DSSP file (Angstrom, degrees, kcal/mol; ACC not computed):
  #  RESIDUE AA STRUCTURE BP1 BP2  ACC     N-H-->O    O-->H-N    N-H-->O    O-->H-N    TCO  KAPPA ALPHA  PHI   PSI    X-CA   Y-CA   Z-CA
    1    1 A M              0   0    0      0, 0.0    53,-0.3     0, 0.0     2,-0.2   0.000 360.0 360.0 360.0 146.1   11.6   14.1  -13.7
    2    2 A I  B     -A   53   0A   0     51,-2.6    51,-0.5     1,-0.1     3,-0.1  -0.678 360.0 -76.3-112.2 169.8   11.2   17.9  -13.7
    3    3 A S        -     0   0    0     -2,-0.2    -1,-0.1     1,-0.1     2,-0.0  -0.186  56.9 -89.9 -67.2 158.2   12.7   20.5  -11.3
    4    4 A E        -     0   0    0      1,-0.1     2,-0.1    47,-0.0    -1,-0.1  -0.316  40.7-112.0 -68.5 145.7   11.3   21.1   -7.8
    5    5 A T        -     0   0    0      1,-0.1    -1,-0.1    -3,-0.1    46,-0.1  -0.468  37.9-101.5 -72.9 147.2    8.5   23.6   -7.3
    6    6 A S     >  -     0   0    0     -2,-0.1     4,-2.5     1,-0.1     5,-0.2  -0.282  34.8-106.2 -66.4 160.4    9.4   26.7   -5.3
    7    7 A A  H  > S+     0   0    0      1,-0.2     4,-1.6     2,-0.2    -1,-0.1   0.865 119.6  53.4 -57.8 -39.0    8.4   26.7   -1.7
    8    8 A G  H  4 S+     0   0    0      1,-0.2     4,-0.5     2,-0.2    -1,-0.2   0.909 112.0  43.8 -64.2 -42.6    5.5   29.2   -2.4
    9    9 A E  H >4 S+     0   0    0      1,-0.2     3,-1.2     2,-0.2     4,-0.3   0.887 110.0  56.3 -69.3 -38.7    4.0   27.0   -5.1
   10   10 A A  H >< S+     0   0    0     -4,-2.5     3,-1.2     1,-0.3    -1,-0.2   0.823  98.6  61.1 -64.5 -31.9    4.5   23.8   -3.0
   11   11 A S  T 3< S+     0   0    0     -4,-1.6    -1,-0.3     1,-0.3    -2,-0.2   0.714 101.0  54.8 -70.2 -17.7    2.4   25.2   -0.2
   12   12 A R  T <  S+     0   0    0     -3,-1.2    -1,-0.3    -4,-0.5    -2,-0.2   0.490  83.6 110.6 -91.7  -3.8   -0.6   25.6   -2.5
   13   13 A L    <   -     0   0    0     -3,-1.2     2,-0.7    -4,-0.3    22,-0.1  -0.429  65.3-136.5 -72.4 145.2   -0.6   21.9   -3.5
   14   14 A E        -     0   0    0     20,-0.4    20,-0.4    -2,-0.1     2,-0.2  -0.902  24.8-156.9-103.9 107.9   -3.4   19.7   -2.3
   15   15 A W        +     0   0    0     -2,-0.7     2,-0.3    18,-0.1    18,-0.2  -0.563  14.8 176.3 -87.7 145.4   -1.8   16.4   -1.3
   16   16 A F  E     -B   32   0A   0     16,-2.0    16,-2.7    -2,-0.2     2,-0.3  -0.982  21.8-132.7-145.0 157.8   -3.7   13.1   -1.1
   17   17 A K  E     -B   31   0A   0     -2,-0.3    14,-0.1    14,-0.2     2,-0.0  -0.747  37.8 -93.3-105.0 156.3   -3.0    9.4   -0.3
   18   18 A S    >   -     0   0    0     12,-0.5     3,-1.7    -2,-0.3    -1,-0.1  -0.333  25.0-125.9 -64.4 147.0   -4.1    6.5   -2.4
   19   19 A S  T 3  S+     0   0    0      1,-0.3    -1,-0.1    -2,-0.0     4,-0.1   0.641 111.8  64.3 -67.4 -12.6   -7.3    4.8   -1.4
   20   20 A Y  T 3  S+     0   0    0      2,-0.1    -1,-0.3     3,-0.0    -2,-0.1   0.450  76.1 121.6 -88.4  -1.7   -5.2    1.6   -1.3
   21   21 A S  S <  S-     0   0    0     -3,-1.7     2,-0.7     1,-0.1     5,-0.1  -0.278  77.6-102.4 -61.8 147.8   -3.1    3.0    1.6
   22   22 A D    >   -     0   0    0      6,-0.3     3,-1.2     3,-0.3     6,-0.3  -0.627  29.4-160.2 -73.6 110.7   -3.1    0.9    4.8
   23   23 A S  T 3  S+     0   0    0     -2,-0.7     3,-0.5     1,-0.3    -1,-0.2   0.696  86.6  64.2 -69.1 -18.6   -5.5    2.7    7.1
   24   24 A S  T 3  S+     0   0    0      1,-0.3    -1,-0.3     2,-0.1     2,-0.1   0.715 118.9  23.1 -78.1 -18.8   -4.1    0.9   10.1
   25   25 A N  S X  S+     0   0    0     -3,-1.2     3,-1.7     3,-0.1    -1,-0.3  -0.595  70.6 172.9-144.0  77.4   -0.7    2.7    9.6
   26   26 A S  T 3   +     0   0    0     -3,-0.5     3,-0.1     1,-0.3    -3,-0.1   0.548  69.8  71.6 -69.8  -6.9   -1.3    5.8    7.5
   27   27 A N  T 3  S+     0   0    0      1,-0.2     2,-1.0    18,-0.1    -1,-0.3   0.527  79.5  77.4 -86.4  -4.1    2.3    7.0    7.9
   28   28 A E  S <  S+     0   0    0     -3,-1.7    -6,-0.3    -6,-0.3     2,-0.3  -0.572  82.5  85.2-102.6  70.0    3.6    4.3    5.5
   29   29 A C  S    S-     0   0    0     -2,-1.0    15,-2.5    -3,-0.1    16,-0.3  -0.983  70.6-119.0-157.9 159.9    2.6    5.9    2.3
   30   30 A V  E     - C   0  43A   0     -2,-0.3   -12,-0.5    13,-0.2     2,-0.4  -0.786  27.0-142.3 -99.8 156.2    3.5    8.4   -0.3
   31   31 A E  E     -BC  17  42A   0     11,-2.7    11,-2.2    -2,-0.3     2,-0.4  -0.902  11.5-155.4-117.7 150.1    1.3   11.4   -1.0
   32   32 A V  E     -BC  16  41A   0    -16,-2.7   -16,-2.0    -2,-0.4     2,-0.4  -0.946  10.1-176.1-127.4 143.7    0.6   12.9   -4.4
   33   33 A A  E     - C   0  40A   0      7,-2.2     7,-3.3    -2,-0.4     2,-0.3  -0.998  15.4-144.8-136.9 138.4   -0.4   16.3   -5.6
   34   34 A T  E     + C   0  39A   0    -20,-0.4   -20,-0.4    -2,-0.4     5,-0.2  -0.792  20.2 169.7-105.0 148.5   -1.2   17.4   -9.1
   35   35 A A  E >   - C   0  38A   0      3,-2.6     3,-2.3    -2,-0.3     2,-0.2  -0.931  54.1 -63.8-143.4 163.2   -0.5   20.7  -10.8
   36   36 A P  T 3  S-     0   0    0      0, 0.0     3,-0.1     0, 0.0    -2,-0.0  -0.335 122.7  -5.4 -55.0 117.9   -0.7   21.8  -14.4
   37   37 A G  T 3  S+     0   0    0     -2,-0.2    19,-0.9     1,-0.1     2,-0.3   0.464 125.4  72.9  79.3   2.7    1.9   19.7  -16.3
   38   38 A A  E <   -CD  35  55A   0     -3,-2.3    -3,-2.6    17,-0.2     2,-0.4  -0.994  57.5-151.9-149.8 153.3    3.3   18.0  -13.2
   39   39 A V  E     -CD  34  54A   0     15,-2.5    15,-2.8    -2,-0.3     2,-0.4  -0.999  20.9-154.2-123.5 128.3    2.7   15.4  -10.5
   40   40 A H  E     -CD  33  53A   0     -7,-3.3    -7,-2.2    -2,-0.4     2,-0.4  -0.828   8.3-167.5-106.8 141.3    4.4   15.9   -7.2
   41   41 A V  E     +CD  32  52A   0     11,-2.7    11,-2.6    -2,-0.4     2,-0.3  -0.987  10.1 168.8-131.4 137.0    5.3   13.0   -4.8
   42   42 A R  E     -CD  31  51A   0    -11,-2.2   -11,-2.7    -2,-0.4     2,-0.5  -0.951  39.2-101.3-142.2 163.5    6.4   13.1   -1.2
   43   43 A D  E >   -C   30   0A   0      7,-0.5     3,-1.5     3,-0.4   -13,-0.2  -0.740  23.9-143.9 -84.7 126.5    6.9   10.8    1.8
   44   44 A S  T 3  S+     0   0    0    -15,-2.5     3,-0.4    -2,-0.5    -1,-0.1   0.686  99.8  58.1 -67.2 -17.1    4.0   11.0    4.2
   45   45 A K  T 3  S+     0   0    0    -16,-0.3    -1,-0.3     1,-0.2     2,-0.1   0.603 114.0  37.0 -84.5 -12.1    6.4   10.5    7.2
   46   46 A N    X   +     0   0    0     -3,-1.5     3,-1.6     1,-0.1    -3,-0.4  -0.548  67.9 170.6-140.2  68.6    8.5   13.5    6.2
   47   47 A L  T 3  S+     0   0    0     -3,-0.4    -1,-0.1     1,-0.3    -2,-0.1   0.844  81.3  41.3 -55.9 -42.5    6.1   16.2    4.9
   48   48 A P  T 3  S+     0   0    0      0, 0.0    -1,-0.3     0, 0.0     3,-0.1   0.549 101.9  97.5 -83.1  -2.3    8.6   19.1    4.7
   49   49 A G  S <  S-     0   0    0     -3,-1.6    -3,-0.0    -6,-0.2    -2,-0.0   0.203  87.0 -41.0 -72.8-165.4   11.3   16.8    3.3
   50   50 A P        -     0   0    0      0, 0.0    -7,-0.5     0, 0.0     2,-0.4  -0.178  55.4-161.9 -61.8 149.6   12.3   16.2   -0.3
   51   51 A R  E     - D   0  42A   0     -9,-0.1     2,-0.4    -3,-0.1    -9,-0.2  -0.970   9.1-141.3-131.5 148.1    9.7   16.0   -3.1
   52   52 A L  E     - D   0  41A   0    -11,-2.6   -11,-2.7    -2,-0.4     2,-0.4  -0.855  11.3-159.3-105.8 146.1    9.9   14.6   -6.6
   53   53 A S  E     -AD   2  40A   0    -51,-0.5   -51,-2.6    -2,-0.4     2,-0.4  -0.995   9.8-172.7-126.7 131.3    8.1   16.2   -9.5
   54   54 A F  E     - D   0  39A   0    -15,-2.8   -15,-2.5    -2,-0.4     2,-0.1  -0.919  30.6-107.8-122.1 145.6    7.3   14.3  -12.7
   55   55 A A  E  >  - D   0  38A   0     -2,-0.4     4,-2.2   -17,-0.2     3,-0.4  -0.424  39.1-113.3 -62.6 147.6    6.0   15.4  -16.0
   56   56 A A  H  > S+     0   0    0    -19,-0.9     4,-2.3     1,-0.2     5,-0.1   0.868 116.3  52.3 -55.5 -40.1    2.4   14.3  -16.4
   57   57 A G  H  > S+     0   0    0      2,-0.2     4,-1.4     1,-0.2    -1,-0.2   0.872 107.9  50.8 -65.5 -37.8    3.3   11.9  -19.2
   58   58 A A  H  > S+     0   0    0     -3,-0.4     4,-1.7     2,-0.2    -1,-0.2   0.910 111.6  48.0 -65.6 -41.9    6.0   10.2  -17.1
   59   59 A W  H  X S+     0   0    0     -4,-2.2     4,-2.3     1,-0.2    -2,-0.2   0.908 107.5  55.9 -64.8 -41.6    3.6    9.7  -14.2
   60   60 A A  H  < S+     0   0    0     -4,-2.3    -1,-0.2     1,-0.2    -2,-0.2   0.829 110.7  45.6 -61.5 -31.8    1.0    8.3  -16.6
   61   61 A G  H  X S+     0   0    0     -4,-1.4     4,-0.9    -5,-0.1    -1,-0.2   0.812 111.9  51.8 -78.2 -31.0    3.5    5.7  -17.7
   62   62 A F  H  X S+     0   0    0     -4,-1.7     4,-2.9     2,-0.2     5,-0.3   0.885  97.7  64.3 -73.4 -40.6    4.7    4.9  -14.2
   63   63 A V  H  X S+     0   0    0     -4,-2.3     4,-2.4     1,-0.2     5,-0.2   0.909 103.7  44.7 -56.9 -50.2    1.3    4.2  -12.6
   64   64 A P  H  > S+     0   0    0      0, 0.0     4,-0.9     0, 0.0    -1,-0.2   0.893 114.6  51.2 -62.3 -36.0    0.4    1.1  -14.7
   65   65 A Y  H >< S+     0   0    0     -4,-0.9     3,-0.7     1,-0.2    -2,-0.2   0.955 113.2  44.1 -62.6 -49.7    3.9   -0.2  -14.2
   66   66 A A  H >< S+     0   0    0     -4,-2.9     3,-1.5     1,-0.2    -1,-0.2   0.858 108.7  56.6 -66.2 -36.3    3.8    0.2  -10.4
   67   67 A S  H 3< S+     0   0    0     -4,-2.4    -1,-0.2    -5,-0.3    -2,-0.2   0.727 101.8  58.0 -70.6 -19.3    0.3   -1.2  -10.1
   68   68 A G  T <<        0   0    0     -4,-0.9    -1,-0.3    -3,-0.7    -2,-0.2   0.439 360.0 360.0 -86.5   0.2    1.4   -4.4  -11.8
   69   69 A R    <         0   0    0     -3,-1.5    -1,-0.2    -4,-0.2    -2,-0.2   0.420 360.0 360.0 -95.5 360.0    4.1   -5.0   -9.2
């Protein structure tokens, strides 16, 4: 995991939800935003709340693991 983005940088991120998100309850999801060298993750129920930032390589390793669960 890498350090958190400053507030100014975070406001420029373009967040999106997975196409696999449950459309009947769109608040039960995480949102992801990409930036050069990092992937940011937040809880869709708490937009201004805590965010995680991962190095691109760490995220690339996590996605196949999570999709197999």
